[in-house]
C-alpha positions as CSV (number, residue, x, y, z in Angstrom):
1,M,-50.1,77.3,34.9
2,K,-53.0,78.4,37.1
3,I,-54.8,75.8,39.1
4,N,-58.6,75.9,39.0
5,V,-59.9,74.9,42.4
6,Q,-63.5,74.8,41.3
7,P,-65.5,71.6,41.8
8,A,-64.8,68.8,39.3
9,E,-68.3,69.1,37.8
10,T,-67.1,72.2,35.9
11,G,-64.9,69.9,33.8
12,V,-62.1,72.4,33.8
13,Y,-58.7,71.3,35.0
14,N,-55.5,73.3,35.4
15,G,-57.0,76.0,33.2
16,V,-57.3,73.6,30.3
17,E,-60.6,72.3,29.0
18,K,-61.3,68.6,28.9
19,A,-58.6,66.9,26.9
20,S,-58.7,64.3,24.2
21,L,-55.6,62.2,23.6
22,T,-54.3,61.0,20.3
23,W,-51.2,59.0,19.5
24,Q,-50.0,58.3,16.0
25,N,-47.6,55.7,14.5
26,I,-45.8,55.0,17.8
27,D,-42.7,52.8,17.3
28,V,-40.5,51.8,20.2
29,R,-37.2,49.9,19.5
30,I,-34.5,48.5,21.8
31,K,-31.2,50.3,21.2
32,P,-28.4,47.9,20.4
33,K,-25.6,47.5,22.9
34,G,-21.9,47.0,22.3
35,C,-21.9,48.1,18.7
36,L,-18.6,48.2,16.8
37,P,-17.5,51.6,15.7
38,C,-17.6,50.6,12.1
39,F,-21.4,50.0,12.3
40,T,-24.0,52.7,12.3
41,S,-27.2,52.3,14.2
42,D,-29.1,51.5,11.0
43,D,-26.8,48.5,10.2
44,I,-27.9,46.6,13.3
45,P,-31.4,45.2,13.5
46,R,-33.3,46.4,16.6
47,R,-36.2,44.5,18.1
48,K,-39.4,46.5,18.2
49,I,-41.5,46.6,21.4
50,L,-44.3,48.7,19.8
51,R,-45.1,48.6,16.1
52,N,-47.0,51.4,14.4
53,V,-49.4,51.9,17.4
54,S,-52.1,54.5,16.9
55,G,-55.1,55.4,19.1
56,H,-57.5,58.1,20.2
57,V,-59.4,58.7,23.5
58,E,-62.1,61.2,23.8
59,A,-62.3,63.5,26.9
60,G,-64.1,62.1,29.9
61,T,-63.4,58.4,28.8
62,L,-62.1,55.5,30.9
63,L,-59.8,53.4,28.7
64,A,-58.4,50.0,29.7
65,I,-55.3,48.7,28.0
66,L,-55.5,44.9,28.0
67,G,-53.1,42.2,26.8
68,A,-50.9,39.3,27.9
69,S,-47.6,39.9,29.7
70,G,-45.1,41.3,27.3
71,S,-47.7,42.6,24.9
72,G,-46.5,46.2,25.3
73,K,-49.1,47.7,27.7
74,T,-46.7,49.4,30.1
75,T,-44.3,50.5,27.4
76,L,-47.2,52.2,25.6
77,L,-48.3,54.0,28.8
78,N,-44.7,55.1,29.5
79,T,-44.3,56.3,25.9
80,L,-47.5,58.4,26.0
81,T,-46.3,60.0,29.2
82,C,-42.7,60.5,28.0
83,R,-41.3,58.2,30.7
84,T,-39.4,55.7,28.5
85,N,-35.6,55.4,29.1
86,K,-34.0,57.1,26.1
87,D,-30.7,55.4,26.8
88,T,-32.1,52.0,26.0
89,L,-35.1,52.7,23.8
90,S,-35.6,54.7,20.7
91,V,-39.1,56.2,20.3
92,S,-40.8,57.7,17.2
93,G,-44.4,58.9,16.6
94,D,-46.6,61.8,17.9
95,V,-48.6,62.3,21.0
96,L,-51.3,65.0,20.7
97,V,-53.6,66.6,23.3
98,N,-56.6,68.3,21.7
99,G,-54.7,68.2,18.4
100,V,-51.5,69.8,19.8
101,N,-48.2,67.9,19.7
102,V,-47.2,68.3,23.3
103,G,-44.1,66.2,23.5
104,N,-42.5,66.2,27.0
105,G,-45.0,68.9,28.0
106,I,-47.6,66.1,28.6
107,R,-46.1,65.7,32.1
108,N,-47.3,69.2,32.9
109,I,-51.0,68.5,32.2
110,S,-51.3,64.8,33.3
111,A,-51.1,62.6,36.4
112,Y,-49.2,59.3,36.4
113,V,-49.9,56.7,39.0
114,P,-47.2,53.9,38.9
115,Q,-48.0,50.3,39.9
116,D,-46.3,50.3,43.3
117,D,-47.3,52.6,46.1
118,L,-44.5,54.5,47.9
119,F,-45.3,56.6,50.9
120,M,-43.7,57.8,54.1
121,G,-45.6,55.3,56.4
122,T,-45.4,57.5,59.5
123,L,-47.5,60.3,58.0
124,T,-51.3,60.3,58.1
125,V,-53.3,60.3,54.9
126,K,-54.2,63.9,55.3
127,E,-50.7,65.0,56.2
128,H,-49.4,63.3,53.0
129,L,-51.9,65.2,50.9
130,I,-51.2,68.5,52.6
131,F,-47.5,67.9,51.9
132,R,-48.2,67.4,48.2
133,A,-50.6,70.3,48.1
134,M,-48.0,72.7,49.6
135,L,-45.4,71.7,47.0
136,R,-47.3,70.9,43.9
137,M,-50.2,73.3,43.7
138,D,-49.9,76.8,42.2
139,K,-47.8,79.2,44.2
140,D,-50.5,81.9,44.0
141,L,-53.0,79.8,46.0
142,T,-53.4,80.6,49.7
143,K,-52.9,77.9,52.3
144,S,-56.6,77.8,53.0
145,Q,-57.3,77.1,49.3
146,R,-54.8,74.3,49.4
147,L,-56.3,72.8,52.5
148,Q,-59.8,73.1,51.0
149,R,-58.6,71.2,47.9
150,V,-57.2,68.5,50.1
151,D,-60.6,68.1,51.8
152,D,-62.3,68.0,48.5
153,V,-60.0,65.3,47.2
154,L,-60.4,63.2,50.4
155,K,-64.2,63.4,49.9
156,E,-64.0,62.8,46.2
157,L,-62.0,59.5,46.6
158,G,-63.7,58.3,49.8
159,L,-60.7,58.7,52.1
160,N,-62.4,60.8,54.8
161,D,-62.7,57.8,57.1
162,C,-59.0,57.2,57.1
163,A,-57.8,60.8,56.8
164,D,-56.2,60.8,60.3
165,S,-54.8,57.3,60.1
166,R,-51.2,56.7,59.5
167,I,-50.4,55.2,56.1
168,G,-48.1,52.5,57.4
169,N,-45.8,50.2,55.6
170,P,-46.9,46.7,54.6
171,A,-43.4,45.4,55.3
172,T,-43.1,46.7,58.9
173,K,-46.2,48.4,60.4
174,K,-49.8,47.9,59.2
175,G,-51.6,51.1,58.3
176,I,-54.4,51.7,55.8
177,S,-55.7,49.0,53.6
178,G,-54.3,48.2,50.1
179,G,-57.4,49.7,48.4
180,Q,-57.1,52.9,50.5
181,M,-53.4,53.1,49.7
182,R,-54.2,52.8,45.9
183,R,-56.8,55.5,46.1
184,L,-54.3,57.7,48.1
185,S,-52.0,57.3,45.1
186,F,-54.8,58.7,42.9
187,A,-55.5,61.5,45.3
188,S,-51.8,62.5,45.4
189,E,-51.9,63.0,41.6
190,I,-55.3,64.7,41.1
191,L,-54.7,67.5,43.7
192,T,-53.7,69.7,40.8
193,N,-56.8,68.8,38.7
194,P,-54.9,67.4,35.6
195,P,-57.2,66.7,32.6
196,L,-55.3,63.4,31.8
197,M,-54.6,60.5,34.2
198,F,-52.5,57.4,33.5
199,C,-52.5,54.4,35.8
200,D,-50.2,51.4,35.5
201,E,-51.9,48.2,36.9
202,P,-54.1,50.0,39.5
203,T,-55.6,46.8,40.7
204,S,-52.3,44.9,41.2
205,G,-52.2,43.0,44.5
206,L,-55.8,43.7,45.4
207,D,-58.7,41.3,46.0
208,T,-61.8,41.5,43.8
209,F,-63.7,43.8,46.0
210,M,-60.9,46.3,46.5
211,A,-60.0,46.2,42.8
212,G,-63.6,47.0,41.9
213,N,-63.6,49.8,44.4
214,V,-60.4,51.3,42.8
215,I,-61.8,51.1,39.3
216,Q,-65.1,52.7,40.4
217,S,-62.9,55.6,41.7
218,L,-61.3,55.9,38.2
219,K,-64.8,55.7,36.6
220,A,-65.9,58.6,38.8
221,E,-62.9,60.6,37.7
222,S,-63.8,60.0,34.0
223,N,-67.4,60.9,34.6
224,A,-66.3,64.2,36.1
225,G,-64.4,65.0,32.9
226,R,-60.9,63.5,33.1
227,T,-59.5,61.3,30.4
228,V,-58.3,58.2,32.2
229,L,-56.0,55.5,30.8
230,C,-55.0,52.4,32.7
231,T,-53.3,49.1,32.0
232,I,-54.9,46.1,33.7
233,H,-54.3,42.4,33.8
234,Q,-57.3,40.1,33.7
235,P,-60.1,42.2,35.2
236,S,-63.2,40.5,36.5
237,S,-66.3,40.7,34.4
238,E,-67.8,43.3,36.8
239,I,-64.7,45.5,36.5
240,F,-64.6,45.0,32.7
241,A,-68.1,46.4,32.4
242,L,-67.0,49.7,33.9
243,F,-64.7,50.6,31.1
244,D,-65.9,52.9,28.3
245,N,-63.3,51.8,25.8
246,I,-60.7,49.1,25.6
247,L,-57.3,48.8,23.8
248,I,-56.1,45.3,23.3
249,M,-52.4,44.9,22.7
250,A,-50.6,41.8,21.3
251,E,-46.9,41.5,20.4
252,G,-46.5,45.3,20.3
253,R,-49.5,45.9,18.0
254,V,-53.1,47.0,18.4
255,A,-55.4,44.1,18.1
256,F,-58.5,46.2,18.8
257,M,-59.5,49.6,20.1
258,G,-63.0,50.9,20.6
259,R,-66.0,50.3,22.8
260,S,-65.9,47.2,24.9
261,Q,-69.2,45.9,23.4
262,D,-67.8,46.3,19.8
263,A,-64.8,44.1,20.6
264,L,-67.1,41.1,20.8
265,S,-68.5,41.6,17.3
266,F,-65.0,42.3,15.9
267,F,-63.5,39.0,17.3
268,S,-66.6,37.1,16.3
269,N,-66.3,38.4,12.7
270,A,-62.6,37.5,12.8
271,G,-63.6,33.9,13.6
272,Y,-63.0,34.0,17.3
273,P,-66.4,34.2,19.0
274,C,-66.4,34.6,22.8
275,P,-68.5,32.0,24.7
276,K,-71.5,33.5,26.5
277,T,-70.3,32.3,29.9
278,F,-66.7,33.5,29.4
279,N,-65.2,36.7,30.8
280,P,-64.5,38.8,27.7
281,A,-61.2,40.1,29.1
282,D,-59.9,36.6,29.8
283,F,-61.0,35.5,26.3
284,Y,-59.1,38.3,24.6
285,V,-55.9,37.6,26.5
286,L,-56.1,33.9,25.9
287,T,-56.9,34.4,22.2
288,L,-53.9,36.6,21.7
289,A,-51.5,34.8,24.0
290,V,-48.3,33.1,22.7
291,R,-48.5,29.5,23.9
292,P,-45.2,27.6,24.6
293,G,-44.5,25.1,21.8
294,K,-46.9,26.9,19.4
295,E,-45.1,30.2,19.1
296,D,-45.1,30.4,15.3
297,G,-48.8,29.6,14.9
298,C,-49.8,32.0,17.7
299,R,-47.8,34.8,16.3
300,E,-49.3,34.2,12.8
301,K,-52.8,34.4,14.3
302,I,-51.9,37.6,16.2
303,E,-50.6,39.2,13.0
304,T,-53.8,38.2,11.1
305,I,-56.1,39.7,13.8
306,C,-54.0,43.0,14.0
307,D,-54.0,43.3,10.2
308,E,-57.8,42.8,10.2
309,F,-58.3,45.5,12.8
310,D,-56.1,48.0,10.8
311,S,-58.5,47.5,7.8
312,S,-61.7,47.5,9.9
313,T,-64.3,50.2,10.2
314,F,-63.5,50.5,13.9
315,C,-60.0,51.6,13.0
316,T,-61.2,54.0,10.3
317,N,-63.7,55.6,12.7
318,M,-61.1,56.0,15.3
319,K,-58.8,57.8,12.9
320,K,-61.6,60.1,11.8
321,Q,-62.2,61.1,15.4
322,S,-58.6,61.9,15.9
323,D,-58.7,64.1,12.8
324,N,-61.4,66.3,14.3
325,V,-58.9,69.0,15.6
326,P,-60.5,71.3,18.2
327,S,-60.5,75.1,17.9
328,E,-57.4,77.2,17.7
329,I,-58.2,78.6,21.2
330,N,-57.7,75.1,22.7
331,H,-54.4,74.9,20.8
332,L,-53.1,78.2,22.3
333,Q,-54.5,77.3,25.7
334,I,-52.6,74.0,26.0
335,K,-49.4,75.5,24.5
336,D,-49.6,78.3,27.0
337,S,-50.1,75.9,29.9
338,I,-47.1,73.9,28.9
339,L,-44.7,76.7,28.0
340,N,-45.4,78.7,31.1
341,E,-45.1,75.8,33.4
342,D,-42.6,76.4,36.2
343,R,-40.6,73.3,37.0
344,F,-41.0,73.7,40.8
345,K,-44.3,75.2,42.0
346,A,-43.0,76.1,45.5
347,S,-40.1,78.5,46.2
348,W,-36.9,77.2,47.9
349,P,-37.9,78.4,51.4
350,V,-41.3,76.8,51.1
351,Q,-39.8,73.6,49.9
352,M,-37.3,73.6,52.8
353,S,-39.8,74.3,55.5
354,T,-42.2,71.7,54.2
355,L,-39.5,69.0,53.9
356,L,-38.1,69.9,57.3
357,S,-41.6,69.4,58.8
358,R,-42.2,66.0,57.0
359,T,-38.7,64.7,57.8
360,A,-39.1,65.6,61.5
361,K,-42.4,63.8,61.6
362,T,-41.1,60.7,59.9
363,T,-38.0,60.6,62.1
364,F,-39.4,61.2,65.5
365,R,-42.6,59.2,65.0
366,D,-40.6,56.1,64.3
367,T,-40.6,55.2,68.0
368,L,-39.2,51.8,67.5
369,M,-36.0,53.0,65.8
370,L,-35.6,55.8,68.3
371,S,-36.0,53.4,71.2
372,I,-33.5,51.0,69.6
373,S,-31.0,53.9,69.1
374,I,-31.3,55.2,72.7
375,G,-31.2,51.7,74.2
376,E,-28.2,50.8,72.0
377,T,-26.3,53.9,73.0
378,L,-26.9,53.5,76.7
379,G,-26.3,49.7,76.6
380,M,-23.0,49.9,74.7
381,A,-21.8,52.7,77.0
382,L,-22.4,50.6,80.0
383,L,-20.9,47.6,78.4
384,H,-17.7,49.4,77.5
385,G,-17.6,51.0,81.0
386,L,-18.1,47.7,82.8
387,L,-15.7,45.8,80.6
388,F,-12.8,48.3,81.1
389,L,-14.0,49.5,84.5
390,R,-11.4,51.8,86.3
391,R,-8.3,50.5,84.4
392,D,-5.0,51.2,86.2
393,T,-2.3,53.1,84.4
394,D,0.2,50.2,84.3
395,Q,1.7,48.0,81.6
396,V,-1.4,45.8,81.3
397,G,-3.7,48.8,81.6
398,V,-2.0,50.6,78.7
399,M,-3.1,47.8,76.3
400,D,-6.6,47.7,77.7
401,I,-7.1,51.4,77.5
402,N,-5.7,51.5,73.9
403,G,-8.2,48.7,73.0
404,A,-11.0,50.6,74.7
405,L,-10.2,53.8,72.8
406,F,-10.2,52.0,69.5
407,L,-13.3,50.0,70.3
408,M,-15.2,53.2,71.0
409,I,-14.2,54.6,67.6
410,L,-15.4,51.3,66.0
411,N,-18.6,51.4,68.0
412,F,-19.4,55.0,66.8
413,S,-18.5,54.1,63.2
414,V,-20.7,51.1,63.0
415,T,-23.8,52.2,65.0
416,S,-23.9,55.7,63.4
417,M,-23.4,54.3,59.8
418,Y,-25.9,51.5,60.2
419,A,-28.5,53.9,61.6
420,V,-28.4,55.6,58.2
421,L,-28.1,52.4,56.2
422,N,-31.3,50.9,57.7
423,T,-33.5,53.9,56.8
424,F,-32.0,56.1,54.0
425,P,-32.1,53.4,51.2
426,I,-35.8,52.9,52.0
427,E,-36.5,56.6,51.5
428,V,-34.4,57.0,48.3
429,P,-37.0,55.4,46.0
430,I,-39.7,57.7,47.4
431,F,-37.4,60.7,46.9
432,V,-36.6,59.6,43.3
433,R,-40.3,59.3,42.5
434,E,-41.2,62.7,44.0
435,Y,-38.3,64.4,42.3
436,S,-39.3,62.9,38.9
437,V,-42.6,64.8,39.2
438,D,-40.7,68.0,40.2
439,L,-42.1,68.1,43.7
440,Y,-38.9,69.6,45.2
441,R,-35.2,70.2,44.6
442,I,-32.5,67.6,45.4
443,D,-30.5,69.9,47.6
444,V,-33.6,70.8,49.6
445,Y,-34.3,67.1,50.4
446,Y,-30.7,66.3,51.2
447,I,-30.2,69.3,53.5
448,S,-33.5,68.9,55.3
449,K,-32.6,65.3,56.0
450,M,-29.2,66.1,57.4
451,L,-30.5,69.0,59.5
452,V,-33.3,66.9,61.1
453,E,-31.0,63.9,61.9
454,L,-28.1,66.1,63.1
455,P,-29.3,66.4,66.8
456,S,-29.5,62.7,67.3
457,H,-26.0,62.3,65.8
458,L,-24.7,64.8,68.3
459,I,-26.7,63.8,71.4
460,M,-26.0,60.0,71.2
461,P,-22.1,60.3,71.1
462,I,-22.2,62.9,73.9
463,A,-24.4,60.6,76.1
464,F,-22.2,57.6,75.3
465,C,-18.9,59.4,76.2
466,S,-20.4,60.9,79.4
467,I,-21.0,57.4,80.7
468,A,-18.1,55.4,79.4
469,Y,-15.3,57.9,79.7
470,W,-15.5,58.2,83.5
471,M,-16.4,54.6,84.1
472,I,-13.2,53.4,82.3
473,G,-11.1,56.0,84.1
474,L,-9.5,57.7,81.2
475,Y,-7.4,60.8,81.7
476,S,-9.4,62.6,84.3
477,T,-9.6,66.3,83.3
478,V,-12.6,68.1,81.9
479,E,-10.5,69.4,79.0
480,A,-9.4,65.8,78.0
481,Y,-13.1,64.6,78.3
482,L,-14.3,67.4,76.1
483,I,-11.6,66.7,73.5
484,F,-12.4,63.0,73.5
485,T,-16.1,63.6,73.2
486,G,-15.6,66.1,70.4
487,V,-13.5,63.6,68.4
488,Q,-16.0,60.8,68.9
489,T,-18.8,63.1,67.8
490,V,-16.9,64.0,64.6
491,V,-16.2,60.2,64.0
492,A,-19.9,59.5,64.4
493,N,-20.8,62.1,61.8
494,V,-18.1,61.1,59.4
495,S,-19.6,57.6,59.6
496,V,-23.0,59.0,58.9
497,S,-21.6,60.9,55.9
498,F,-20.2,57.6,54.6
499,G,-23.6,56.0,55.2
500,Y,-25.3,58.7,53.1
501,L,-22.8,58.1,50.3
502,I,-23.4,54.3,50.2
503,S,-27.2,54.7,50.7
504,A,-27.5,57.2,47.8
505,G,-26.1,54.7,45.4
506,S,-27.7,51.5,46.7
507,P,-31.0,50.1,45.4
508,N,-32.0,48.8,48.9
509,A,-30.8,48.5,52.5
510,E,-29.5,44.9,52.0
511,V,-27.1,46.1,49.2
512,A,-26.0,49.1,51.3
513,I,-25.2,47.0,54.3
514,G,-23.4,44.5,52.1
515,I,-21.1,47.3,50.8
516,A,-20.6,48.9,54.1
517,A,-19.4,45.9,56.0
518,P,-16.2,45.2,54.0
519,A,-15.6,48.9,53.7
520,V,-15.5,49.4,57.5
521,I,-13.3,46.4,57.9
522,C,-10.8,47.8,55.4
523,F,-10.8,51.2,57.1
524,M,-10.4,49.5,60.6
525,M,-7.4,47.5,59.5
526,F,-5.5,50.8,58.8
527,G,-6.6,52.5,62.0
528,G,-3.3,52.0,63.7
529,L,-4.2,49.4,66.4
530,F,-3.6,46.2,64.4
531,M,-0.7,47.4,62.2
532,N,1.8,50.1,62.9
533,S,1.6,53.0,60.4
534,D,5.2,52.4,59.3
535,S,4.5,48.7,58.6
536,I,1.8,49.3,56.0
537,P,2.8,48.3,52.4
538,V,3.3,51.2,50.1
539,Y,0.5,49.9,47.7
540,F,-2.0,50.2,50.6
541,V,-1.1,53.6,51.8
542,W,-4.0,55.2,50.0
543,L,-6.4,53.1,52.1
544,E,-4.7,54.4,55.2
545,Y,-5.3,58.0,54.2
546,L,-9.0,57.2,53.6
547,S,-9.4,55.7,57.0
548,W,-11.0,58.0,59.6
549,F,-10.0,55.3,62.2
550,K,-6.3,56.4,61.7
551,Y,-6.9,60.1,62.3
552,A,-9.4,59.6,65.2
553,N,-7.2,57.0,66.9
554,E,-4.2,59.3,66.8
555,L,-6.2,62.1,68.3
556,V,-7.7,60.1,71.2
557,T,-4.3,58.4,71.9
558,L,-2.5,61.7,72.1
559,N,-5.4,63.1,74.2
560,Q,-5.1,60.1,76.6
561,W,-1.3,59.8,77.0
562,E,0.5,63.0,76.2
563,N,0.2,64.4,79.8
564,I,0.9,61.2,81.7
565,Q,4.4,61.4,83.1
566,S,4.8,57.9,84.4
567,I,3.4,54.4,83.9
568,D,3.6,51.9,86.7
569,C,5.6,48.7,86.2
570,D,6.0,45.9,88.8
571,A,9.1,44.4,87.1
572,P,12.6,45.4,88.1
573,A,14.0,48.6,86.6
574,G,15.4,48.2,83.1
575,S,13.4,44.9,82.6
576,D,12.1,44.1,79.1
577,E,8.7,43.7,80.7
578,C,8.5,47.5,81.3
579,L,7.6,48.4,77.7
580,F,6.1,51.8,78.6
581,S,7.6,54.2,81.0
582,D,5.4,57.2,80.4
583,G,2.7,58.5,78.0
584,Q,5.2,59.6,75.4
585,S,6.5,56.0,75.0
586,V,3.0,54.9,74.3
587,I,2.7,57.6,71.6
588,D,6.0,56.6,70.1
589,Y,4.9,52.9,70.1
590,F,2.2,53.8,67.6
591,N,4.4,56.2,65.6
592,Y,2.1,59.1,66.4
593,D,3.1,62.7,66.4
594,K,1.7,65.5,68.5
595,S,2.2,67.9,65.6
596,N,-0.4,66.0,63.6
597,K,-3.3,67.1,65.9
598,E,-4.5,70.0,63.8
599,L,-4.0,68.0,60.5
600,D,-6.0,65.1,61.9
601,I,-8.9,67.4,62.9
602,I,-8.9,69.1,59.5
603,L,-8.8,65.7,57.6
604,L,-11.7,64.4,59.7
605,C,-13.8,67.5,58.9
606,V,-12.8,67.2,55.2
607,M,-14.0,63.6,55.2
608,L,-17.2,64.6,57.0
609,V,-18.0,67.2,54.4
610,G,-16.5,65.3,51.4
611,F,-18.5,62.1,51.9
612,R,-21.7,64.2,52.1
613,I,-20.9,66.1,48.9
614,L,-20.1,62.8,47.1
615,G,-23.4,61.4,48.5
616,F,-25.2,64.4,47.1
617,I,-23.6,63.9,43.7
618,V,-24.5,60.2,43.6
619,L,-28.1,61.1,44.6
620,L,-28.2,63.8,41.9
621,V,-27.0,61.4,39.2
622,R,-29.5,58.8,40.3
623,A,-32.4,61.3,40.4
624,K,-31.5,62.7,36.9
625,M,-31.4,59.2,35.5
626,S,-34.9,58.6,36.8
627,R,-36.2,61.4,34.6
628,H,-34.6,59.8,31.5
C-alpha cells in the first residue's frame, strides 16, 4: 500500500480517501473455561460483554466513547480494531470501512494508540520517530522523504521544541512531559497517514491542561480528515465540548450515539434532564452507573434507556447514514489497500541495520548501567585478588584456590545473568507492542540485541581475569591464563543466555529475578565444590547435567592442577594431614577426568546456544500470543 506524503490538508491517507467507520450487531462473549467433554459450547451460558452494539462515524469526526468502568468501552475499541483475545472471547458482528467489510484488514489502514506509553527512554523524540519511519513507511520512499515526513509530524503535533530531548522513563530518569509523551504516541502512529485512528484513554494520568492539549491534538487530526475514536473517562466540560460525536456505553449496550448536543435532549426526554451547572459527561456516567446495593434498580434503568435509544430517531438516522454505501471505486480501493499490504514494510537488512543502531544507542547511552557494570567488574576482580592474594601451593592453599576458582565461576554467572535480568524484561513489552504492529521480525530484534551486547559480555570477563588471575597466583603460564579466561568468558555468556530465556518469559524484572535466584542456587549445588559428583543421588543427576557450574569447574580445576607435580606439606611424610601430594590428587579428589575436557567445552557451547534458542522460542510464543 503506497503512502501518500502530501500535506494532511489533502484529506488523502495511505492512498485511501477519507474513511467512514460502521459496526453492526457486535456481540462479545466470554468463552467458558473447564467445560466437560459432554457439553457443547452452546450448552453453557456465556456472559456477554457487548450486546448488539451498532454505530457509525463519518469521516473527519472525533468520537468520544463514554461510560462507567466496566461498561465495555475498551472492549468495543479492541473489537473494532481486531485486538480482542480470541482464546478467551468470542466475537460476532461486522466492521465496515466505507461500506467494505474489512475484517482483520482494518489494522492495515488504522492507527491504534494504547493507554500506556512505552518507549526506549534513551532515544530522543526525533530519533524514535525516525526509527519508526524507517521501518513502517512504504519501502519505495527515499530516506529524505521519510525524514521530511518526520519533520511534518513533529510540527503537526507540536513536538518541535522537544525533538532533540530524550524521551526518558518516568520510573528512572525524567525526560519529556506526560503530555508530550502522549502526543509522541500519536505521532508514532500517524507517520503512515492512516485514515482511522483509535485511542484508548488518551488523557489517562494527565492533568486538566495536558489532557486538553492532547484532545486538541486529536481534534486537529479529525479536522484534517482523519476519523478519530477514543475512549475517555470523565472529561472536563472544556474537553467534552471538543468532541463532534459521543457514544455512551452502559452494561455492554449503547445508551446513546450522536452529536453531543443531542444527548442532552435525549436524556431529558427520557426523564433524566442534566442540571445546567453540571458537566454533561459526569451526568451521563452517574446516570448510567450501577450503584452498590441498588444493582437491580440501576440495571433496570439502564435497560430502559438503552431500549429507548434503539427506538429513537437518533438511532434510526444513524442507521440510515451507515446504509449510504460509497462508490464502488472506494470499495476496490480499500480492498486493494488491504490485500496488497506487506506484513513488514522494511526488508530484513534494513530492519537489522535500524535495530542495531537503536539497540546500540539504548545500550551505550545508559551511562549509569555501564558505570555500574565497569565498577562492579573491576571491584570484584580486586576483591577476589586481595582476598586470595598470592596463595601458596600447599595443603591449605589447595582449598583456598579451589574456592577461588568456584567463586569466580559464581561471580560471572550471577553478574552476567543479572545484567540481562535488570534490562531485558523492561524491553520485552516494548518489543511485543512493536511486533504486534509488524514493525520488525522477531529474529531481527533478538539477533540485534545479542550482537550489540556481545562486546561487553566478552570484555568484562577478560578484564576481570586479567586482574584476578595474576593477583591470586594461579598456575603461572600464558597458556593456562588464556584457557582460564576463555572458560570464564564462555561461562559469562552461558549465564547471559539463561538470562535471555528467563527474561523472555517473565512479565517484569522482579519475576525474572525471583525465578533466577533459586535456579542459580540449584545449579551451584551440583557444581562439584559442595558435593562430590559420585555422591549425587540418582534422582538429581539430571540437574547435575544442566549445571554449567559442573563443566566449568572441571575445566578450571584441570587447568589449574594437571601440570603441578608436587604440593607442599609441612606434616611428616605419610601423615593423614597430607591430603594432596600433587595436582593429580586434587583432580582425583573431585572425581574429575582429563579426558572430559573436550566434552565439557562442547556441552558449555551447547548450553550457550541452546538457552538462546529456547529464549527465542519463548519470545516467539509470547509475541504470537500478543497478536491474538
